[in-house]
PyMOL Python script that loads the backbone (N, CA, C, O; Angstrom):
from pymol import cmd

cmd.read_pdbstr("""\
ATOM      1  N   MET A   1     -11.038  10.840   5.200  1.00  0.00           N
ATOM      2  CA  MET A   1      -9.981  11.052   6.408  1.00  0.00           C
ATOM      3  C   MET A   1     -10.984  11.418   7.270  1.00  0.00           C
ATOM      4  O   MET A   1     -12.036  12.005   7.018  1.00  0.00           O
ATOM      5  N   PRO A   2     -10.401  10.868   8.683  1.00  0.00           N
ATOM      6  CA  PRO A   2     -11.074  11.406   9.723  1.00  0.00           C
ATOM      7  C   PRO A   2     -11.329  12.951  10.188  1.00  0.00           C
ATOM      8  O   PRO A   2     -10.481  13.787   9.874  1.00  0.00           O
ATOM      9  N   ALA A   3     -12.387  13.310  10.868  1.00  0.00           N
ATOM     10  CA  ALA A   3     -12.525  14.687  10.880  1.00  0.00           C
ATOM     11  C   ALA A   3     -11.690  15.368  11.869  1.00  0.00           C
ATOM     12  O   ALA A   3     -11.371  16.515  11.557  1.00  0.00           O
ATOM     13  N   THR A   4     -11.286  14.951  12.926  1.00  0.00           N
ATOM     14  CA  THR A   4     -10.517  15.273  13.951  1.00  0.00           C
ATOM     15  C   THR A   4      -9.228  14.919  14.216  1.00  0.00           C
ATOM     16  O   THR A   4      -8.873  13.809  13.819  1.00  0.00           O
ATOM     17  N   PRO A   5      -8.406  15.641  14.824  1.00  0.00           N
ATOM     18  CA  PRO A   5      -7.142  15.217  15.045  1.00  0.00           C
ATOM     19  C   PRO A   5      -7.052  14.014  15.797  1.00  0.00           C
ATOM     20  O   PRO A   5      -6.370  13.045  15.461  1.00  0.00           O
ATOM     21  N   GLU A   6      -7.848  14.104  16.958  1.00  0.00           N
ATOM     22  CA  GLU A   6      -8.187  12.747  17.857  1.00  0.00           C
ATOM     23  C   GLU A   6      -8.282  11.430  16.839  1.00  0.00           C
ATOM     24  O   GLU A   6      -7.591  10.412  16.832  1.00  0.00           O
ATOM     25  N   GLU A   7      -9.271  11.782  16.077  1.00  0.00           N
ATOM     26  CA  GLU A   7      -9.804  10.513  15.051  1.00  0.00           C
ATOM     27  C   GLU A   7      -8.591   9.882  14.164  1.00  0.00           C
ATOM     28  O   GLU A   7      -8.341   8.709  13.887  1.00  0.00           O
ATOM     29  N   THR A   8      -7.969  11.028  13.843  1.00  0.00           N
ATOM     30  CA  THR A   8      -6.731  11.005  12.838  1.00  0.00           C
ATOM     31  C   THR A   8      -5.680   9.997  13.733  1.00  0.00           C
ATOM     32  O   THR A   8      -5.170   8.963  13.303  1.00  0.00           O
ATOM     33  N   GLY A   9      -5.511  10.539  14.998  1.00  0.00           N
ATOM     34  CA  GLY A   9      -4.471   9.785  15.747  1.00  0.00           C
ATOM     35  C   GLY A   9      -4.790   8.484  15.988  1.00  0.00           C
ATOM     36  O   GLY A   9      -3.940   7.617  15.784  1.00  0.00           O
ATOM     37  N   LYS A  10      -6.051   8.158  16.452  1.00  0.00           N
ATOM     38  CA  LYS A  10      -6.496   6.799  16.394  1.00  0.00           C
ATOM     39  C   LYS A  10      -6.026   6.035  15.201  1.00  0.00           C
ATOM     40  O   LYS A  10      -5.065   5.268  15.274  1.00  0.00           O
ATOM     41  N   LEU A  11      -6.716   6.246  14.075  1.00  0.00           N
ATOM     42  CA  LEU A  11      -6.372   5.694  12.842  1.00  0.00           C
ATOM     43  C   LEU A  11      -5.058   5.559  12.481  1.00  0.00           C
ATOM     44  O   LEU A  11      -4.791   4.576  11.790  1.00  0.00           O
ATOM     45  N   LEU A  12      -4.129   6.343  12.793  1.00  0.00           N
ATOM     46  CA  LEU A  12      -2.486   6.054  12.414  1.00  0.00           C
ATOM     47  C   LEU A  12      -1.901   4.972  13.307  1.00  0.00           C
ATOM     48  O   LEU A  12      -1.073   4.106  13.023  1.00  0.00           O
ATOM     49  N   ILE A  13      -2.486   5.209  14.381  1.00  0.00           N
ATOM     50  CA  ILE A  13      -2.095   4.331  15.730  1.00  0.00           C
ATOM     51  C   ILE A  13      -2.630   2.773  15.298  1.00  0.00           C
ATOM     52  O   ILE A  13      -1.850   1.824  15.377  1.00  0.00           O
ATOM     53  N   SER A  14      -3.811   2.625  14.907  1.00  0.00           N
ATOM     54  CA  SER A  14      -4.403   1.295  14.203  1.00  0.00           C
ATOM     55  C   SER A  14      -3.562   0.998  13.152  1.00  0.00           C
ATOM     56  O   SER A  14      -3.183  -0.173  13.148  1.00  0.00           O
ATOM     57  N   MET A  15      -3.166   1.675  12.287  1.00  0.00           N
ATOM     58  CA  MET A  15      -2.415   1.451  10.765  1.00  0.00           C
ATOM     59  C   MET A  15      -1.065   0.817  11.398  1.00  0.00           C
ATOM     60  O   MET A  15      -0.674  -0.296  11.047  1.00  0.00           O
ATOM     61  N   LEU A  16      -0.428   1.552  12.291  1.00  0.00           N
ATOM     62  CA  LEU A  16       1.027   1.257  12.656  1.00  0.00           C
ATOM     63  C   LEU A  16       0.958   0.009  13.616  1.00  0.00           C
ATOM     64  O   LEU A  16       1.989  -0.659  13.687  1.00  0.00           O
ATOM     65  N   GLU A  17       0.008  -0.338  14.271  1.00  0.00           N
ATOM     66  CA  GLU A  17      -0.355  -1.647  14.939  1.00  0.00           C
ATOM     67  C   GLU A  17      -0.668  -2.733  13.981  1.00  0.00           C
ATOM     68  O   GLU A  17      -0.430  -3.883  14.348  1.00  0.00           O
ATOM     69  N   THR A  18      -1.210  -2.512  12.705  1.00  0.00           N
ATOM     70  CA  THR A  18      -1.169  -3.455  11.855  1.00  0.00           C
ATOM     71  C   THR A  18       0.278  -3.419  10.891  1.00  0.00           C
ATOM     72  O   THR A  18       0.530  -4.514  10.387  1.00  0.00           O
ATOM     73  N   VAL A  19       1.005  -2.600  10.652  1.00  0.00           N
ATOM     74  CA  VAL A  19       2.377  -2.408  10.293  1.00  0.00           C
ATOM     75  C   VAL A  19       3.361  -3.373  11.215  1.00  0.00           C
ATOM     76  O   VAL A  19       4.171  -4.144  10.702  1.00  0.00           O
ATOM     77  N   GLU A  20       3.207  -3.246  12.436  1.00  0.00           N
ATOM     78  CA  GLU A  20       3.961  -3.999  13.575  1.00  0.00           C
ATOM     79  C   GLU A  20       3.295  -5.637  13.272  1.00  0.00           C
ATOM     80  O   GLU A  20       4.086  -6.575  13.171  1.00  0.00           O
ATOM     81  N   ALA A  21       2.337  -5.784  13.190  1.00  0.00           N
ATOM     82  CA  ALA A  21       1.814  -7.233  13.082  1.00  0.00           C
ATOM     83  C   ALA A  21       2.405  -7.875  11.728  1.00  0.00           C
ATOM     84  O   ALA A  21       2.662  -9.065  11.548  1.00  0.00           O
ATOM     85  N   GLY A  22       2.535  -6.996  10.972  1.00  0.00           N
ATOM     86  CA  GLY A  22       3.046  -7.546   9.406  1.00  0.00           C
ATOM     87  C   GLY A  22       4.269  -7.787   9.234  1.00  0.00           C
ATOM     88  O   GLY A  22       4.802  -8.544   8.423  1.00  0.00           O
ATOM     89  N   LEU A  23       4.835  -6.951  10.223  1.00  0.00           N
ATOM     90  CA  LEU A  23       6.408  -7.179  10.653  1.00  0.00           C
ATOM     91  C   LEU A  23       6.870  -8.396  11.148  1.00  0.00           C
ATOM     92  O   LEU A  23       7.689  -9.111  10.570  1.00  0.00           O
ATOM     93  N   HIS A  24       6.166  -8.705  12.580  1.00  0.00           N
ATOM     94  CA  HIS A  24       6.006  -9.905  13.136  1.00  0.00           C
ATOM     95  C   HIS A  24       5.868 -11.219  12.544  1.00  0.00           C
ATOM     96  O   HIS A  24       6.617 -12.184  12.697  1.00  0.00           O
ATOM     97  N   THR A  25       4.516 -11.107  11.653  1.00  0.00           N
ATOM     98  CA  THR A  25       4.413 -12.389  11.058  1.00  0.00           C
ATOM     99  C   THR A  25       5.308 -12.531   9.671  1.00  0.00           C
ATOM    100  O   THR A  25       5.291 -13.522   8.940  1.00  0.00           O
ATOM    101  N   GLY A  26       5.962 -11.533   9.497  1.00  0.00           N
ATOM    102  CA  GLY A  26       6.773 -11.910   8.106  1.00  0.00           C
ATOM    103  C   GLY A  26       6.052 -11.358   6.779  1.00  0.00           C
ATOM    104  O   GLY A  26       6.623 -11.479   5.696  1.00  0.00           O
ATOM    105  N   LYS A  27       4.901 -10.804   6.871  1.00  0.00           N
ATOM    106  CA  LYS A  27       4.156 -10.307   5.784  1.00  0.00           C
ATOM    107  C   LYS A  27       4.810  -9.018   5.411  1.00  0.00           C
ATOM    108  O   LYS A  27       4.440  -8.487   4.363  1.00  0.00           O
ATOM    109  N   LEU A  28       5.724  -8.452   6.125  1.00  0.00           N
ATOM    110  CA  LEU A  28       6.488  -7.361   5.843  1.00  0.00           C
ATOM    111  C   LEU A  28       7.862  -7.708   6.113  1.00  0.00           C
ATOM    112  O   LEU A  28       8.055  -8.480   7.053  1.00  0.00           O
ATOM    113  N   ASN A  29       9.012  -7.207   5.352  1.00  0.00           N
ATOM    114  CA  ASN A  29      10.426  -7.378   5.885  1.00  0.00           C
ATOM    115  C   ASN A  29      10.990  -6.338   6.527  1.00  0.00           C
ATOM    116  O   ASN A  29      11.851  -6.384   7.405  1.00  0.00           O
ATOM    117  N   ASP A  30      10.280  -5.062   5.880  1.00  0.00           N
ATOM    118  CA  ASP A  30      10.837  -3.795   6.238  1.00  0.00           C
ATOM    119  C   ASP A  30       9.777  -2.750   6.102  1.00  0.00           C
ATOM    120  O   ASP A  30       9.001  -2.793   5.147  1.00  0.00           O
ATOM    121  N   TRP A  31       9.713  -1.917   6.911  1.00  0.00           N
ATOM    122  CA  TRP A  31       8.556  -0.560   6.739  1.00  0.00           C
ATOM    123  C   TRP A  31       9.184   0.940   7.289  1.00  0.00           C
ATOM    124  O   TRP A  31       9.699   1.139   8.390  1.00  0.00           O
ATOM    125  N   GLY A  32       9.017   1.769   6.368  1.00  0.00           N
ATOM    126  CA  GLY A  32       9.721   3.149   7.031  1.00  0.00           C
ATOM    127  C   GLY A  32       8.668   4.179   6.491  1.00  0.00           C
ATOM    128  O   GLY A  32       7.884   4.041   5.552  1.00  0.00           O
ATOM    129  N   GLN A  33       8.884   5.407   7.455  1.00  0.00           N
ATOM    130  CA  GLN A  33       8.003   6.461   7.015  1.00  0.00           C
ATOM    131  C   GLN A  33       8.952   7.702   6.511  1.00  0.00           C
ATOM    132  O   GLN A  33       9.933   7.992   7.196  1.00  0.00           O
ATOM    133  N   LEU A  34       8.726   8.266   5.590  1.00  0.00           N
ATOM    134  CA  LEU A  34       9.357   9.599   5.483  1.00  0.00           C
ATOM    135  C   LEU A  34       9.384  10.759   6.441  1.00  0.00           C
ATOM    136  O   LEU A  34       8.387  10.707   7.161  1.00  0.00           O
ATOM    137  N   GLY A  35      10.022  11.607   6.669  1.00  0.00           N
ATOM    138  CA  GLY A  35      10.087  12.548   7.590  1.00  0.00           C
ATOM    139  C   GLY A  35       8.893  13.641   7.434  1.00  0.00           C
ATOM    140  O   GLY A  35       8.526  14.336   8.382  1.00  0.00           O
ATOM    141  N   ASN A  36       8.271  13.722   6.000  1.00  0.00           N
ATOM    142  CA  ASN A  36       7.295  14.455   5.488  1.00  0.00           C
ATOM    143  C   ASN A  36       5.647  13.871   6.217  1.00  0.00           C
ATOM    144  O   ASN A  36       4.533  14.394   6.169  1.00  0.00           O
ATOM    145  N   GLY A  37       6.061  12.759   6.775  1.00  0.00           N
ATOM    146  CA  GLY A  37       4.931  12.154   7.064  1.00  0.00           C
ATOM    147  C   GLY A  37       3.663  11.737   6.201  1.00  0.00           C
ATOM    148  O   GLY A  37       2.584  11.323   6.626  1.00  0.00           O
ATOM    149  N   GLN A  38       4.049  11.942   4.916  1.00  0.00           N
ATOM    150  CA  GLN A  38       3.248  11.487   3.706  1.00  0.00           C
ATOM    151  C   GLN A  38       3.413  10.263   3.086  1.00  0.00           C
ATOM    152  O   GLN A  38       2.534   9.518   2.651  1.00  0.00           O
ATOM    153  N   ASP A  39       4.773  10.099   3.080  1.00  0.00           N
ATOM    154  CA  ASP A  39       5.302   9.026   2.128  1.00  0.00           C
ATOM    155  C   ASP A  39       6.017   7.920   3.104  1.00  0.00           C
ATOM    156  O   ASP A  39       6.315   8.090   4.287  1.00  0.00           O
ATOM    157  N   GLY A  40       6.231   6.672   2.262  1.00  0.00           N
ATOM    158  CA  GLY A  40       7.135   5.871   3.107  1.00  0.00           C
ATOM    159  C   GLY A  40       7.375   4.624   1.868  1.00  0.00           C
ATOM    160  O   GLY A  40       7.243   4.716   0.648  1.00  0.00           O
ATOM    161  N   TYR A  41       7.757   3.511   2.679  1.00  0.00           N
ATOM    162  CA  TYR A  41       7.996   2.382   1.868  1.00  0.00           C
ATOM    163  C   TYR A  41       7.812   1.100   2.736  1.00  0.00           C
ATOM    164  O   TYR A  41       7.909   1.107   3.963  1.00  0.00           O
ATOM    165  N   ALA A  42       7.536  -0.004   1.981  1.00  0.00           N
ATOM    166  CA  ALA A  42       7.247  -1.134   2.573  1.00  0.00           C
ATOM    167  C   ALA A  42       8.084  -2.204   1.855  1.00  0.00           C
ATOM    168  O   ALA A  42       8.261  -1.990   0.656  1.00  0.00           O
ATOM    169  N   ILE A  43       8.726  -3.511   2.459  1.00  0.00           N
ATOM    170  CA  ILE A  43       9.396  -4.283   1.607  1.00  0.00           C
ATOM    171  C   ILE A  43       8.687  -5.423   2.010  1.00  0.00           C
ATOM    172  O   ILE A  43       8.350  -5.524   3.189  1.00  0.00           O
ATOM    173  N   SER A  44       8.318  -6.603   0.906  1.00  0.00           N
ATOM    174  CA  SER A  44       7.644  -7.556   1.161  1.00  0.00           C
ATOM    175  C   SER A  44       8.355  -8.708   0.219  1.00  0.00           C
ATOM    176  O   SER A  44       8.962  -8.361  -0.794  1.00  0.00           O
ATOM    177  N   GLU A  45       8.268  -9.874   0.541  1.00  0.00           N
ATOM    178  CA  GLU A  45       8.496 -11.080  -0.201  1.00  0.00           C
ATOM    179  C   GLU A  45       7.569 -11.656  -0.534  1.00  0.00           C
ATOM    180  O   GLU A  45       7.881 -12.704  -1.099  1.00  0.00           O
ATOM    181  N   LEU A  46       6.141 -11.428  -0.440  1.00  0.00           N
ATOM    182  CA  LEU A  46       5.113 -11.857  -0.801  1.00  0.00           C
ATOM    183  C   LEU A  46       4.556 -12.442  -2.174  1.00  0.00           C
ATOM    184  O   LEU A  46       4.816 -11.826  -3.207  1.00  0.00           O
ATOM    185  N   SER A  47       3.996 -13.305  -2.211  1.00  0.00           N
ATOM    186  CA  SER A  47       3.628 -13.672  -4.102  1.00  0.00           C
ATOM    187  C   SER A  47       2.589 -12.133  -4.259  1.00  0.00           C
ATOM    188  O   SER A  47       2.133 -11.407  -3.376  1.00  0.00           O
ATOM    189  N   GLU A  48       2.488 -12.057  -5.639  1.00  0.00           N
ATOM    190  CA  GLU A  48       1.579 -11.129  -5.990  1.00  0.00           C
ATOM    191  C   GLU A  48       0.362 -11.012  -5.617  1.00  0.00           C
ATOM    192  O   GLU A  48      -0.146  -9.894  -5.531  1.00  0.00           O
ATOM    193  N   GLU A  49      -0.206 -11.939  -5.379  1.00  0.00           N
ATOM    194  CA  GLU A  49      -1.642 -12.437  -4.949  1.00  0.00           C
ATOM    195  C   GLU A  49      -1.709 -12.009  -3.416  1.00  0.00           C
ATOM    196  O   GLU A  49      -2.632 -11.301  -3.013  1.00  0.00           O
ATOM    197  N   ALA A  50      -0.836 -12.403  -2.693  1.00  0.00           N
ATOM    198  CA  ALA A  50      -0.607 -12.445  -1.487  1.00  0.00           C
ATOM    199  C   ALA A  50      -0.442 -10.932  -0.933  1.00  0.00           C
ATOM    200  O   ALA A  50      -1.040 -10.499   0.052  1.00  0.00           O
ATOM    201  N   LEU A  51       0.491 -10.188  -1.749  1.00  0.00           N
ATOM    202  CA  LEU A  51       0.654  -9.055  -1.299  1.00  0.00           C
ATOM    203  C   LEU A  51      -0.576  -8.039  -1.768  1.00  0.00           C
ATOM    204  O   LEU A  51      -0.711  -6.976  -1.161  1.00  0.00           O
ATOM    205  N   PHE A  52      -1.335  -8.334  -2.695  1.00  0.00           N
ATOM    206  CA  PHE A  52      -2.525  -7.616  -3.432  1.00  0.00           C
ATOM    207  C   PHE A  52      -3.252  -7.722  -1.987  1.00  0.00           C
ATOM    208  O   PHE A  52      -3.473  -6.642  -1.438  1.00  0.00           O
ATOM    209  N   VAL A  53      -3.692  -9.035  -1.232  1.00  0.00           N
ATOM    210  CA  VAL A  53      -4.470  -9.149  -0.205  1.00  0.00           C
ATOM    211  C   VAL A  53      -3.990  -8.397   0.991  1.00  0.00           C
ATOM    212  O   VAL A  53      -4.790  -7.990   1.834  1.00  0.00           O
ATOM    213  N   CYS A  54      -2.939  -8.237   1.067  1.00  0.00           N
ATOM    214  CA  CYS A  54      -2.369  -7.548   2.065  1.00  0.00           C
ATOM    215  C   CYS A  54      -2.645  -5.907   2.129  1.00  0.00           C
ATOM    216  O   CYS A  54      -2.948  -5.227   3.109  1.00  0.00           O
ATOM    217  N   MET A  55      -2.435  -5.505   0.737  1.00  0.00           N
ATOM    218  CA  MET A  55      -2.466  -3.932   0.296  1.00  0.00           C
ATOM    219  C   MET A  55      -3.800  -3.631   0.815  1.00  0.00           C
ATOM    220  O   MET A  55      -4.035  -2.642   1.510  1.00  0.00           O
ATOM    221  N   LEU A  56      -4.831  -4.662   0.400  1.00  0.00           N
ATOM    222  CA  LEU A  56      -6.210  -4.343   0.525  1.00  0.00           C
ATOM    223  C   LEU A  56      -6.683  -3.780   1.522  1.00  0.00           C
ATOM    224  O   LEU A  56      -7.533  -2.902   1.375  1.00  0.00           O
ATOM    225  N   GLN A  57      -6.176  -4.209   2.941  1.00  0.00           N
ATOM    226  CA  GLN A  57      -6.732  -3.844   4.320  1.00  0.00           C
ATOM    227  C   GLN A  57      -6.379  -2.223   4.247  1.00  0.00           C
ATOM    228  O   GLN A  57      -7.136  -1.563   4.958  1.00  0.00           O
ATOM    229  N   TRP A  58      -5.442  -1.495   3.575  1.00  0.00           N
ATOM    230  CA  TRP A  58      -5.060  -0.380   3.756  1.00  0.00           C
ATOM    231  C   TRP A  58      -5.707   0.741   2.730  1.00  0.00           C
ATOM    232  O   TRP A  58      -5.514   1.951   2.856  1.00  0.00           O
ATOM    233  N   MET A  59      -6.405   0.213   1.823  1.00  0.00           N
ATOM    234  CA  MET A  59      -7.064   1.014   0.896  1.00  0.00           C
ATOM    235  C   MET A  59      -8.380   1.442   1.555  1.00  0.00           C
ATOM    236  O   MET A  59      -8.893   0.604   2.297  1.00  0.00           O
ATOM    237  N   PRO A  60      -8.923   2.463   1.418  1.00  0.00           N
ATOM    238  CA  PRO A  60      -8.572   3.588   0.322  1.00  0.00           C
ATOM    239  C   PRO A  60      -7.655   4.565   1.086  1.00  0.00           C
ATOM    240  O   PRO A  60      -7.199   5.572   0.544  1.00  0.00           O
ATOM    241  N   PHE A  61      -7.430   4.265   2.228  1.00  0.00           N
ATOM    242  CA  PHE A  61      -6.366   5.278   2.922  1.00  0.00           C
ATOM    243  C   PHE A  61      -4.951   5.567   2.126  1.00  0.00           C
ATOM    244  O   PHE A  61      -4.495   6.694   1.935  1.00  0.00           O
ATOM    245  N   ILE A  62      -4.436   4.523   1.765  1.00  0.00           N
ATOM    246  CA  ILE A  62      -3.130   4.802   1.111  1.00  0.00           C
ATOM    247  C   ILE A  62      -3.086   4.078  -0.233  1.00  0.00           C
ATOM    248  O   ILE A  62      -3.644   2.998  -0.427  1.00  0.00           O
ATOM    249  N   THR A  63      -2.354   4.778  -1.185  1.00  0.00           N
ATOM    250  CA  THR A  63      -2.234   4.507  -2.616  1.00  0.00           C
ATOM    251  C   THR A  63      -0.749   3.731  -2.662  1.00  0.00           C
ATOM    252  O   THR A  63       0.114   4.045  -1.842  1.00  0.00           O
ATOM    253  N   PHE A  64      -0.525   2.792  -3.582  1.00  0.00           N
ATOM    254  CA  PHE A  64       0.625   2.213  -3.804  1.00  0.00           C
ATOM    255  C   PHE A  64       1.194   1.896  -5.100  1.00  0.00           C
ATOM    256  O   PHE A  64       0.568   1.570  -6.108  1.00  0.00           O
ATOM    257  N   GLU A  65       2.410   2.024  -4.971  1.00  0.00           N
ATOM    258  CA  GLU A  65       3.170   1.895  -6.248  1.00  0.00           C
ATOM    259  C   GLU A  65       4.232   0.679  -5.872  1.00  0.00           C
ATOM    260  O   GLU A  65       5.133   0.836  -5.048  1.00  0.00           O
ATOM    261  N   VAL A  66       4.041  -0.335  -6.463  1.00  0.00           N
ATOM    262  CA  VAL A  66       4.735  -1.536  -6.491  1.00  0.00           C
ATOM    263  C   VAL A  66       5.793  -1.663  -7.629  1.00  0.00           C
ATOM    264  O   VAL A  66       5.605  -1.340  -8.802  1.00  0.00           O
ATOM    265  N   PHE A  67       6.852  -2.148  -7.138  1.00  0.00           N
ATOM    266  CA  PHE A  67       8.039  -2.450  -7.732  1.00  0.00           C
ATOM    267  C   PHE A  67       8.831  -3.467  -7.534  1.00  0.00           C
ATOM    268  O   PHE A  67       9.666  -3.505  -6.629  1.00  0.00           O
ATOM    269  N   PRO A  68       8.577  -4.614  -8.590  1.00  0.00           N
ATOM    270  CA  PRO A  68       9.435  -6.011  -8.476  1.00  0.00           C
ATOM    271  C   PRO A  68      10.880  -5.614  -8.198  1.00  0.00           C
ATOM    272  O   PRO A  68      11.418  -4.627  -8.700  1.00  0.00           O
ATOM    273  N   VAL A  69      11.459  -6.461  -7.361  1.00  0.00           N
ATOM    274  CA  VAL A  69      12.958  -6.229  -7.197  1.00  0.00           C
ATOM    275  C   VAL A  69      13.444  -7.632  -7.613  1.00  0.00           C
ATOM    276  O   VAL A  69      12.752  -8.628  -7.399  1.00  0.00           O
ATOM    277  N   VAL A  70      14.660  -7.689  -8.217  1.00  0.00           N
ATOM    278  CA  VAL A  70      15.356  -8.929  -8.517  1.00  0.00           C
ATOM    279  C   VAL A  70      16.887  -8.952  -7.989  1.00  0.00           C
ATOM    280  O   VAL A  70      17.622  -7.974  -8.128  1.00  0.00           O
ATOM    281  N   SER A  71      17.164  -9.759  -7.573  1.00  0.00           N
ATOM    282  CA  SER A  71      18.692 -10.213  -6.983  1.00  0.00           C
ATOM    283  C   SER A  71      19.565 -10.329  -7.799  1.00  0.00           C
ATOM    284  O   SER A  71      19.196 -10.708  -8.910  1.00  0.00           O
ATOM    285  N   ALA A  72      20.860 -10.092  -7.617  1.00  0.00           N
ATOM    286  CA  ALA A  72      22.041 -10.023  -8.754  1.00  0.00           C
ATOM    287  C   ALA A  72      21.929 -11.315  -9.297  1.00  0.00           C
ATOM    288  O   ALA A  72      22.108 -11.331 -10.515  1.00  0.00           O
ATOM    289  N   ASP A  73      21.676 -12.456  -8.753  1.00  0.00           N
ATOM    290  CA  ASP A  73      21.597 -13.615  -9.520  1.00  0.00           C
ATOM    291  C   ASP A  73      20.566 -13.888 -10.233  1.00  0.00           C
ATOM    292  O   ASP A  73      20.690 -14.677 -11.170  1.00  0.00           O
ATOM    293  N   GLN A  74      19.317 -13.289  -9.943  1.00  0.00           N
ATOM    294  CA  GLN A  74      18.237 -13.339 -10.926  1.00  0.00           C
ATOM    295  C   GLN A  74      18.624 -12.571 -11.612  1.00  0.00           C
ATOM    296  O   GLN A  74      18.619 -13.140 -12.704  1.00  0.00           O
ATOM    297  N   SER A  75      19.144 -11.173 -11.807  1.00  0.00           N
ATOM    298  CA  SER A  75      19.392 -10.512 -12.762  1.00  0.00           C
ATOM    299  C   SER A  75      20.487 -11.122 -13.978  1.00  0.00           C
ATOM    300  O   SER A  75      20.485 -10.872 -15.184  1.00  0.00           O
ATOM    301  N   MET A  76      21.300 -11.906 -13.282  1.00  0.00           N
ATOM    302  CA  MET A  76      22.444 -12.696 -14.175  1.00  0.00           C
ATOM    303  C   MET A  76      21.594 -13.565 -14.910  1.00  0.00           C
ATOM    304  O   MET A  76      21.725 -13.546 -16.134  1.00  0.00           O
ATOM    305  N   GLU A  77      20.775 -14.301 -14.422  1.00  0.00           N
ATOM    306  CA  GLU A  77      20.282 -15.361 -15.022  1.00  0.00           C
ATOM    307  C   GLU A  77      18.933 -14.790 -16.275  1.00  0.00           C
ATOM    308  O   GLU A  77      18.424 -15.433 -17.193  1.00  0.00           O
ATOM    309  N   ALA A  78      18.737 -13.678 -15.924  1.00  0.00           N
ATOM    310  CA  ALA A  78      17.806 -13.051 -17.115  1.00  0.00           C
ATOM    311  C   ALA A  78      18.654 -12.532 -18.257  1.00  0.00           C
ATOM    312  O   ALA A  78      18.389 -12.441 -19.455  1.00  0.00           O
ATOM    313  N   LEU A  79      19.776 -12.204 -17.555  1.00  0.00           N
ATOM    314  CA  LEU A  79      20.758 -11.800 -18.872  1.00  0.00           C
ATOM    315  C   LEU A  79      21.119 -12.803 -19.669  1.00  0.00           C
ATOM    316  O   LEU A  79      21.239 -12.647 -20.884  1.00  0.00           O
ATOM    317  N   ASP A  80      21.348 -14.039 -19.006  1.00  0.00           N
ATOM    318  CA  ASP A  80      21.789 -15.138 -19.736  1.00  0.00           C
ATOM    319  C   ASP A  80      20.711 -15.605 -20.691  1.00  0.00           C
ATOM    320  O   ASP A  80      20.989 -16.046 -21.806  1.00  0.00           O
ATOM    321  N   LYS A  81      19.461 -15.498 -20.225  1.00  0.00           N
ATOM    322  CA  LYS A  81      18.341 -15.963 -21.300  1.00  0.00           C
ATOM    323  C   LYS A  81      18.230 -14.881 -22.187  1.00  0.00           C
ATOM    324  O   LYS A  81      17.887 -15.177 -23.332  1.00  0.00           O
ATOM    325  N   ALA A  82      18.427 -13.757 -21.948  1.00  0.00           N
ATOM    326  CA  ALA A  82      18.289 -12.680 -22.952  1.00  0.00           C
ATOM    327  C   ALA A  82      19.234 -12.998 -24.184  1.00  0.00           C
ATOM    328  O   ALA A  82      18.964 -13.004 -25.385  1.00  0.00           O
ATOM    329  N   VAL A  83      20.450 -13.269 -23.508  1.00  0.00           N
ATOM    330  CA  VAL A  83      21.568 -13.121 -24.784  1.00  0.00           C
ATOM    331  C   VAL A  83      21.561 -14.903 -25.214  1.00  0.00           C
ATOM    332  O   VAL A  83      22.402 -15.142 -26.080  1.00  0.00           O
ATOM    333  N   ALA A  84      21.031 -15.723 -24.907  1.00  0.00           N
ATOM    334  CA  ALA A  84      20.747 -16.879 -25.296  1.00  0.00           C
ATOM    335  C   ALA A  84      19.710 -16.848 -26.424  1.00  0.00           C
ATOM    336  O   ALA A  84      19.842 -17.359 -27.536  1.00  0.00           O
ATOM    337  N   ALA A  85      18.522 -16.078 -25.899  1.00  0.00           N
ATOM    338  CA  ALA A  85      17.589 -16.177 -27.076  1.00  0.00           C
ATOM    339  C   ALA A  85      17.879 -15.015 -28.182  1.00  0.00           C
ATOM    340  O   ALA A  85      17.166 -15.056 -29.184  1.00  0.00           O
ATOM    341  N   LEU A  86      18.994 -13.835 -28.083  1.00  0.00           N
ATOM    342  CA  LEU A  86      19.251 -13.407 -29.019  1.00  0.00           C
ATOM    343  C   LEU A  86      20.106 -13.870 -30.199  1.00  0.00           C
ATOM    344  O   LEU A  86      20.186 -13.312 -31.293  1.00  0.00           O
ATOM    345  N   GLN A  87      21.048 -15.539 -29.598  1.00  0.00           N
ATOM    346  CA  GLN A  87      21.663 -16.007 -30.358  1.00  0.00           C
ATOM    347  C   GLN A  87      21.272 -17.126 -31.125  1.00  0.00           C
ATOM    348  O   GLN A  87      21.940 -17.811 -31.900  1.00  0.00           O
ATOM    349  N   SER A  88      19.984 -17.211 -30.761  1.00  0.00           N
ATOM    350  CA  SER A  88      19.149 -18.783 -31.207  1.00  0.00           C
ATOM    351  C   SER A  88      18.631 -18.117 -32.343  1.00  0.00           C
ATOM    352  O   SER A  88      18.162 -16.985 -32.222  1.00  0.00           O
ATOM    353  N   PRO A  89      18.669 -18.768 -33.565  1.00  0.00           N
ATOM    354  CA  PRO A  89      17.964 -18.537 -35.035  1.00  0.00           C
ATOM    355  C   PRO A  89      16.826 -18.567 -35.139  1.00  0.00           C
ATOM    356  O   PRO A  89      16.302 -18.395 -36.239  1.00  0.00           O
TER     357      PRO A  89
END
""", "prot")
cmd.dss("prot")
cmd.show_as("cartoon", "prot")
cmd.util.cbc("prot")
cmd.orient("prot")
């Protein structure tokens, strides 16, 4: 991390400008920072490979936990497949 508050501020502004660009281009669907200044979230619908490329620009400053999210329709489809698989001999 930067050594001075001024350098830290410049880095954070630069990172937020990148966030705004990602929101504008559609790489990010949503982004937010928690009030503790340490944690936050981003929502993206990029493919796994494209998401990894996008995350590379933030490393090593930010670590990520990535959680895939499925829609209600996708959940129903997966359940239908699982039930069908259990019923087939």
